[in-house]
C-alpha atoms as one frame of an Amber mdcrd trajectory, in Angstrom:
protein
 198.864-118.946 -25.500 196.135-117.200 -23.475 195.041-120.559 -22.074 198.624
-121.316 -21.006 198.972-117.946 -19.255 195.654-118.451 -17.458 196.705-121.942
 -16.368 200.030-120.689 -15.020 198.226-117.966 -13.072 195.805-120.524 -11.608
 198.602-122.869 -10.556 200.497-119.961  -8.995 197.437-118.956  -6.971 196.941
-122.578  -5.893 200.584-122.868  -4.869 200.402-119.689  -2.826 197.183-120.849
  -1.130 198.656-124.217  -0.174 201.826-122.641   1.155 200.007-120.136   3.315
 197.569-122.792   4.515 200.305-124.919   5.999 204.075-124.749   6.249 204.046
-128.528   5.865 203.503-128.106   2.126 206.357-127.414  -0.316 205.046-126.288
  -3.698 206.884-125.845  -6.994 205.353-124.054  -9.994 206.966-123.983 -13.428
 206.401-122.580 -16.895 208.107-124.381 -19.757 208.453-124.213 -23.516 210.067
-126.206 -26.334 210.895-125.432 -29.953 211.987-128.186 -32.347 212.982-127.623
 -35.960 213.150-130.613 -38.311 215.901-131.059 -40.916 215.652-133.207 -44.066
 212.113-134.388 -43.324 209.730-134.850 -46.224 206.663-134.107 -44.090 207.561
-132.220 -40.895 208.574-128.586 -40.546 208.619-127.652 -36.836 207.050-128.265
 -33.440 206.604-125.951 -30.493 204.847-126.315 -27.176 204.184-124.371 -24.000
 202.971-125.627 -20.662 202.702-125.221 -16.925 203.311-127.635 -14.041 202.512
-127.438 -10.331 203.920-129.950  -7.853 203.111-130.131  -4.134 204.862-132.257
  -1.499 203.599-132.775   2.057 206.510-133.042   4.506 208.450-136.192   3.574
 205.308-138.284   3.095 204.506-137.843  -0.612 202.958-135.457  -3.078 201.045
-134.755  -6.268 201.892-133.135  -9.617 199.608-131.748 -12.328 200.543-130.377
 -15.728 199.162-129.080 -19.003 200.933-128.718 -22.370 199.749-127.285 -25.668
 201.601-128.514 -28.768 201.556-127.305 -32.374 203.097-129.501 -35.080 203.590
-127.684 -38.402 203.681-129.927 -41.479 204.864-129.502 -45.063 203.094-130.040
 -48.407 200.204-127.748 -47.461 199.044-130.143 -44.759 197.057-128.539 -41.912
 198.789-127.853 -38.613 198.156-130.380 -35.843 197.143-128.900 -32.464 197.304
-130.974 -29.295 196.418-130.625 -25.609 198.064-132.907 -23.051 196.977-133.315
 -19.417 199.098-134.980 -16.744 198.418-136.023 -13.139 200.800-137.873 -10.820
 200.749-139.011  -7.168 203.567-140.468  -5.051 204.001-141.946  -1.576 207.291
-142.408   0.300 208.167-145.273   2.654 211.243-145.242   4.902 212.725-148.661
   5.691 215.618-148.855   8.155 216.738-152.281   6.922 217.263-150.890   3.420
 218.910-147.667   4.631 216.860-145.706   2.182 213.525-144.508   0.842 211.040
-146.449  -1.279 208.683-144.373  -3.427 205.574-145.691  -5.151 204.210-143.509
  -7.935 201.204-143.562 -10.273 200.744-141.317 -13.348 197.894-140.630 -15.717
 197.968-138.905 -19.112 195.162-137.865 -21.419 195.867-136.397 -24.855 193.532
-134.985 -27.490 194.458-133.413 -30.821 193.264-132.607 -34.343 194.751-135.657
 -36.083 192.186-136.428 -38.846 193.200-140.104 -38.885 192.571-140.400 -35.089
 195.740-142.503 -34.839 197.289-140.150 -32.241 194.064-138.633 -30.847 192.289
-139.532 -27.583 195.358-141.219 -26.126 195.227-142.388 -22.507 198.215-143.637
 -20.535 198.574-145.202 -17.104 202.074-145.518 -15.639 203.492-146.798 -12.363
 206.951-146.725 -10.837 208.675-148.128  -7.763 211.978-146.467  -6.835 214.699
-146.691  -4.176 217.064-143.914  -3.029 219.705-144.571  -0.381 219.835-142.329
   2.686 223.216-140.933   1.616 221.765-140.239  -1.855 224.567-142.142  -3.555
 222.500-144.972  -5.044 219.211-145.037  -6.905 217.149-147.642  -8.761 213.647
-147.801 -10.150 211.391-149.897 -12.323 208.548-148.374 -14.300 205.681-149.741
 -16.351 203.401-147.792 -18.694 200.352-148.912 -20.655 199.198-146.650 -23.499
 195.850-146.942 -25.272 195.542-145.581 -28.810 192.589-145.599 -31.164 192.441
-147.819 -34.240 193.522-151.022 -32.510 196.826-150.203 -30.793 198.086-150.753
 -27.237 201.651-150.117 -26.107 203.428-151.583 -23.055 206.669-150.071 -21.782
 209.155-151.334 -19.178 211.825-148.928 -17.888 214.493-150.155 -15.445 216.839
-147.444 -14.133 220.001-147.240 -12.045 221.786-144.135 -10.763 224.939-143.521
  -8.755 226.686-140.537  -7.219 230.247-139.952  -8.451 233.133-137.533  -7.830
 232.462-137.280  -4.083 228.867-136.287  -4.646 229.572-133.589  -7.247 228.234
-135.743 -10.076 225.253-137.992 -10.780 225.229-140.718 -13.439 221.976-142.385
 -14.508 221.237-145.165 -16.997 217.701-146.097 -18.095 216.460-148.788 -20.457
 213.321-148.541 -22.617 211.721-151.841 -23.590 208.558-151.138 -25.578 206.077
-153.651 -27.022 203.277-152.823 -29.467 200.110-154.873 -29.915 199.698-154.155
 -33.633 202.836-153.803 -35.817 200.729-152.470 -38.686 199.994-149.428 -36.495
 203.616-149.142 -35.353 205.486-148.827 -38.664 205.992-152.582 -38.789 207.560
-152.837 -35.331 206.386-155.252 -32.645 208.992-153.989 -30.160 211.797-151.442
 -29.696 214.690-151.158 -27.244 216.769-148.128 -26.284 219.234-147.029 -23.616
 219.428-143.509 -22.217 222.348-142.138 -20.231 222.415-138.840 -18.303 225.150
-137.123 -16.336 224.713-134.080 -14.069 227.635-132.202 -12.504 227.028-129.708
  -9.703 229.044-126.509  -9.462 229.500-123.835  -6.812 228.056-120.652  -8.297
 230.174-117.569  -7.580 228.133-115.188  -9.696 224.750-114.676 -11.317 225.822
-116.087 -14.669 227.569-119.224 -13.423 225.210-122.232 -13.497 224.571-124.418
 -10.485 224.847-127.573 -12.589 225.693-128.816 -16.083 223.963-131.721 -17.830
 224.630-134.022 -20.762 222.765-137.056 -22.014 222.327-139.353 -24.954 220.072
-142.070 -26.327 221.023-145.084 -28.452 218.819-147.771 -29.958 215.196-147.276
 -31.036 212.105-146.214 -29.135 208.553-145.599 -30.353 205.506-144.242 -28.474
 207.773-143.714 -25.457 206.532-142.473 -22.069 209.080-140.299 -20.221 208.283
-140.397 -16.494 210.993-137.842 -15.653 209.498-135.250 -17.991 205.885-136.397
 -17.601 205.405-136.634 -21.374 204.177-139.091 -24.010 205.785-139.214 -27.482
 202.550-139.953 -29.327 203.409-137.603 -32.229 207.019-138.682 -32.795 208.251
-141.150 -35.379 210.707-143.888 -34.343 213.524-142.178 -32.433 216.878-143.688
 -33.419 219.205-141.645 -31.219 219.837-138.280 -29.676 222.079-136.040 -27.611
 221.165-133.367 -25.041 223.212-130.750 -23.195 222.097-128.119 -20.735 222.596
-126.017 -17.647 220.557-124.816 -14.684 220.857-121.483 -12.887 219.650-120.545
  -9.416 218.440-117.013 -10.120 217.066-116.284  -6.651 216.550-117.925  -3.277
 213.471-119.711  -4.599 213.791-119.487  -8.398 215.605-121.611 -10.990 215.994
-121.551 -14.764 216.834-124.688 -16.776 217.969-124.490 -20.408 218.445-127.607
 -22.554 219.359-128.056 -26.197 220.211-130.931 -28.464 219.514-132.962 -31.553
 217.354-136.076 -31.948 217.224-138.472 -34.864 214.072-140.055 -36.268 212.847
-142.390 -38.969 209.423-142.883 -40.486 209.794-146.479 -41.641 206.554-146.429
 -43.609 207.603-143.437 -45.729 211.387-144.148 -45.657 211.882-140.671 -44.187
 215.032-140.252 -42.050 215.558-136.847 -40.453 216.754-134.973 -37.374 215.245
-132.465 -34.982 217.246-129.737 -33.237 215.503-128.477 -30.105 215.664-125.944
 -27.317 213.865-126.254 -23.987 213.350-123.609 -21.298 211.928-124.184 -17.805
 211.505-121.438 -15.192 210.409-122.620 -11.739 209.660-121.136  -8.324 209.471
-122.964  -4.978 206.877-121.595  -2.534
């Protein structure tokens, strides 16, 4: 916890320095935390994590994002707790093309993860991810295609392909997004017998007009169907190296604008998992809190 507080302080100081150095920079700092409690699992009890993220954008040209997350996975049957540190770095560049009436963004991400897994199966994980996206000038249409390559110890590599489409609905008051996850593993023996998984994720956001402090600025709902394993989430900047095979899930949430520059996002939901090797099917109810400030 002390390390997380120190990191947040450092990112806040960096954000303030960049902002005062040049008005061309727009900087966002955030502190976030997640708690997940498992139900009906033979081996897992709970998971919680805390982290900090700083993101800086230069005019409309591009930007960089850096993040750190500490995770603690508590196990049953007197097994020792697993502690993990995750580091994330991302860079993006925008291109404006008149013929396409929109913006093309090229993005590259890097992840490095270390933990106390005695088997080393989920330790020293490195991930490289790229994404090309398009957003129309009127912000009504969006599409992207992402690719991620994950390197695990003990003879495992994972390739992921993520096509996405998004569209504005209800005269711009709503946003609907659909993303596919197509994941291939190099060694089924290290992937609970799976050589590939496929899943579809749908998200809907509806914007409101706040007329008071307690009325949110938007509401969100999403769901996942299919199966995904060792997934890389480029929206969240996370890698699911500790999760079993996810077989579904639902998420709801809301965001509040608490000041001119500050926002609070609260999400909750339930995910479903299966450890195919141990025949362990279970669920995980979670809550997520993100507090951010734009400088």
